[in-house]
N, C-alpha and C positions, 0 to 999 in steps of 0.2 A: 633150189640150186643144188646140183650134184657136187659132192665133195670130190676133189681129185684123188686118184688112187695111184700110189707109187709102189713099185716092187721093193722088196727088202734091200736095204743098203748093204752091200758087201764090199769091203775095202781090201784090196789085194796086199800081199806082203811087199814092202818097199825097203830097199837098202837106203836108210836115212843117213846118207853120207854128206850132210851139210853142217852148218854151224849149230844146229839144235832145232827141235828135239832130236835125240838119238833114238835108236831102236830100243824099245822097252824090254827088259829082261822078263823071261817067262815067270820067274818067281814073283815079280812085282805084279804082273797081269793076273796071276793066279790068286795073289793076296787080295786083289781088287774084286775078283768075281766069286771067290769061294767062301767068304765069311757068311755066317748065318744072318738071317733077317733080324736086324736089331735097330732100336732107335739110337739117337745120338747121345743119350745119357746113360746107356747101358754100361755097367761097371768096367767091363773089359775094354770098351772103347775109351773110357776116361783113363784107365791105366795105360793104354797105348799112347795117349797124348802125353802123359807124364814121362813115359820112356822116350818119346820122340824128342822132347825138349832137352832131355839129358844127353841123348845121342848127338843132337845138334851142337850142344856146347862142346862136345869132344871133337866134332868135325870142324867147327870154327876155330877150335883151340882157344877157348876163352872161359873166364870165370864170370862173364856178364850174366846176371840173373835174367835180364830181359833179352833172352835168346829163345826164339820160338818160330812158328810159321804163320804167315798171312794167307788166309784162304784165297786162292786165285792163281794168277800167273806171276811171272817175274815183275811185270809192271805194277801189280798190286803191292809187292814188297817195296818197290822203288817209291810208289806213291806214299806208302806209310813212312818211309825214311825221310822223304822230302817234305812231309807234312809239317815239320818243325820250322820251315822257312816261311816268313811273313812278308807282306808288302813292304817294300823299302829296305829289306835286309840286303846288306852288301855281300855279294857272292862272287867268287871267281870260279869259272867253269873251264875245264880243259877238254878240248874236243879234237879227236883225231880219227873220227869215223862216224858211221851212220848212227850207232846206238848211243855213243856219248853225245852226239848231236841231238838225239831225241831227249836224253836226260837234260840237256841244256834248255830245250824248249819247255820241258816240264817245270824246270826251276824258274824260267822267266814268267811262266803262268802263275807260279806261287808268289814270286817276288814283285810282280807288277802292282802298281797302285791301281786304285779304282779307275782313275782317268786313263792310265796306260792300257788297262785291260779293255775298257770300252772302245778305245781308239782302234784296237786290233785284237779282238777276242781270241782268235786262233793262232796269232803269232805276235804277242805283245812285245814291244821293245822296252823292256824294263831297264831304266837308267842305272839301277843299282846292281845289275848283273854285268860283270866283266867277262867276256869270252876270250879265251886264249886258244886260237886255232893252231893246230899242228898238222902239217901236210899229211895226206893219205899215205900210208905205208911207212910212217915214222912213229916212234914211241914218244910218249910224254916222259921227259927225263927229269932228274932231280934238279938240274940247272934251270930248266924252264919253269918248274914250280917255284923254286927259290926266288928267281927274279920277279915273277908275277906277284907272289905274296909280299915280298919286300916292298914293292911299289904300291900295291893297292890296299894292303892291310884289311882284308875282308873279315867279316864275322864267320862266314862259311866258305869252304872250298870243296869242290866235288870233282870226281874223276872216275872213269871206268878203269877197273884193274886190267881186265883182258878185253880189248875192243875187237869184237868179231867182225865188224864192218870192214876192217883192214887187216885183221889177224895179228894185231900187235899187243905185246905185253907192256904195260906202263909201269913206271918205277914207284911202287907203293911205299917202299921204305923212304925214298927221297921225299915223296909227298907227305908222309907222316912227320918226318923230321922238320920239314919246312913249316907245317901247320903248328907244331910245338914251338918252334922258334919265334913265329910271328903271331901267336895267339889266336890262330884260326881254328875252327872246329871242322875236321875233315869228314866227308861223307863219300863212301866208296860203293860203286856199282860192281858187285862181285858175281854177277849173273853167270859169267862164263868160266870163272876160275875156281869157285868153291867146289871142293871134292876132287879136283884135279891138281891144282897148284899145291906146292909145299907151303902151307899157310897156317900160322898161328896168330890170330888177330890181336891177341894181347901183347904181341911184340911191337905193335904200332900204336902207341898211346896218343899220337896226334889225331887219330881217326876215331870218331865217336859213334859213327853209324855205318852199318854194313847191310846190304840187301842183295839177295840172290834169287834163284828160280828153282823150281822142282825138277825140270826135265833135262838138264844138262849133266853137270858133274854129279848131281845127286841120284841120277838114274831113275827118278820117280816119274809118274805120269804128269803131263801138263794139267793145269787147273786143279791141282791138289793144294800144296802149301809152299809158299815162297819163303825160304829161310831168311830171317833177319836177326841182327844182334845189335843192341844199343848199350853204350856205356852209361854209368851212373851220371856222368856229366851231361850226356844227351838227354836223359830222362829228367834231370833237374831243370834243364832249359825248357823242355817241353811242358813241364808242370808250371813254369813261370809264364810262358807265352801262349800256351794252348796249341791244339792241332789244327792244321788247315785241311784236314780230312775227317769227316764224320765217320765214314765207313771203316777207314783204315787208321783210326787213332791208335798209336802204338800202346798207350797206357790201357785203353779199353780192350784192345786185342790181347794184351798180356793177361788180363783178368780171365779171359776165356781159357788161357793155358795155365790157370791156377798160379798166377804171379800177381800178388797184391802188395802194394806199398814196398816194393823191392824185395819181397820174400816169396819163396815157394810155399804154397799152402796146399791143403789136402784136396780141395775141389774148386774148380773155376766158378765164377759168378756172372760174368758177362754173357748175355744170351747171343749165341751164334748157332743157328741150325746147320750144322755141317754134316758131311757124309761119313758114316762109319766105314764105308768101303774106301773112301779117300784116306782115312786114318790108317786102315790096315795096310794099304799098298804103300803109303809113305813110310810107315814103320818098317816094312820089309826092305824098302830101298835103302833106308839109313842103316839097317842091319847089314846089308850087303856091302856098303861102303866101308863100314868098320871091320867087317870080316876080312875084306881084301887088304886092309891096312892102308892108312893115308900115305905114308912114304912109299910103300910098294906100288900103290896106284900111280902116284906121280912118276915113279921110275918107269913103269910099264908104258905110260903115255909118252914119255920122253923117247923111249926106245922105238915105239911104234911110229911116232911122227918122223923120227930120223930115217927109219927104213923106208917109209912111204915117200918121203921127200926125195931120197936117193933114186927110188924107182921112177917117180914122175919126171925127175930131172933127166934121167937116162933116155926118156922119150921126147926130149926137146923142150920141156916146160921150164919156166924160170920162177922160183919161189921167192916171195917177198915178205912172208910172214915169219913170226918167231914164237907163235903159240904152240903148245904141244897137243892140242886136241883138234886143231884146224890148220889146213894148209891153204894159203891164198897165193895164186900163181897166175902168171901170164902164159897163155897157150903159145905153141910154136909160132914164129913170125908169120907163117903162111895163113894162119887163122886170125890175124889181127882184124878186129871189127866184127868177127863172127862169134864172139864169146857167148852171147845170149842164144844164138842159134844152136851152138854146141850144147849148152846147158839144157835147153828145151828138148833137144833130141834125146839126151840122157834121161831126163825126167819123164818123157813119154814112154820110156821102157822101165819105169819104176826104179831107176838108178838116181836117187835123190840128191844130186849135188846142186849148188846154188851159184848164181852170179853175185858179185858185190852189188849193193843197192845204191851206191854213189859212184861218181866218176873218180878215177878211170875204171872202166868195167874190167873186172878180173873174174877168175873162177875160184870158187871156194869148195874144198873137199874136206869134210869132217870125218872124225873117227870116234865120235862119242859111242861108247859101248861096242866098238868095232875094232878091237885091238888084238885079236888072235891072228895067227899067221894065215889061217884059212880066210878070215874076213878081209884082211888087208890084201891078200892075193886076189880075192874076188873084185875088190875095188880097182886094183891095178889092171886086171884083165878087162873089166868093163870099160874103163877109161881108155885103154890102149885100143880096144876094138873100135870105139867111137872115133878115135883119132884116125884110124885107118879108113873108116867110112867117110871121113872128111878129107880124104886123100892126103893124109900125112903118114909117111912111112914110119910107123912106130914098131919097134921090136918088143912086142908084148911079152914074149917068152923070156927074152933077155932081162926085161924090167922085173919080172917076177923072180928070176934068179938073183938079181941084185937085191930085191926085197928080202929074200930068204937069207942071203949072205949077211946082210946087215943085222937081221934078227938073230942069227946064230952067233 
């Protein structure tokens, strides 16, 4: 049988103006492709890993020794964090969008008893998991968390910090305070906030576990390392009950990063054949985040989002989000029901915006690694041109002028 022959895959440049991944910086791409050919135990690779975990502690704002990266995507980091949840554990989940909803499904799979899992393996109805739904377009508030934890008194509580499904920031301080007050251990999905939000996780003692991803605020390549950070209380509980994930057992993974029995050691012991190129690129991405300054990055994103919001609003759009790296909006009334057609037309021309993945259908425009005036003006121009093609009279030049006015 003749094997199929395919031409070389060539991927064009895309404006990745969605919720993530963002456009990867040239420095990070160069770091991935330029290292010498080395195995995963070469001394410089091991040194890079030691430096990565130290930089991650600075970015997280923590003294947690168990701060490192899980090889894989953001879901790998979340799987590691949720591995501490066992069948029958009482958990309160707060859901206000697509991705907190997927977190909730993951937790139901972990917390389901054997009988509950057999009854519906892909969507188990775990009786020990209490879901608190918050309407799309609204944030999880301190009052919502306080009321739920006071009523249900769970062992665990979990929430997304920034929910990209609806573009909403949830109250992480209120969540931490309620967890402390009611004796729950808090778990936070920080996939979209780490590296962008003004965040020092040690300021939130009610939260014992944090999980993020490489390709958003970290500016790293997808499928490298998902940053995680676990408090001593989390690790003590994990030692007591064991991990519900063999591949992503946080204690085993920590050994790979030379963290053993709660201490940094000279050399890791757990065997994980990882990529030296992934280490090099991840290391460079973390260096870039710290070079730019965490507070300065947060301010630049705030300013860029405010300017882009004003420009898109001037063309008849209505913004419902409050994140600083993502705008979720309703198109002008004339395009009601045509949101997916609009997005697909943009994406066909390598302008990578996204629709929301749950109802109501809205449009998501992201600015991850796209916060210079030139990049933002390109987004406004491409968006305005497409509005005009959909027979909406948008003053693109005026919108760009408004953008520049806000930035100045």
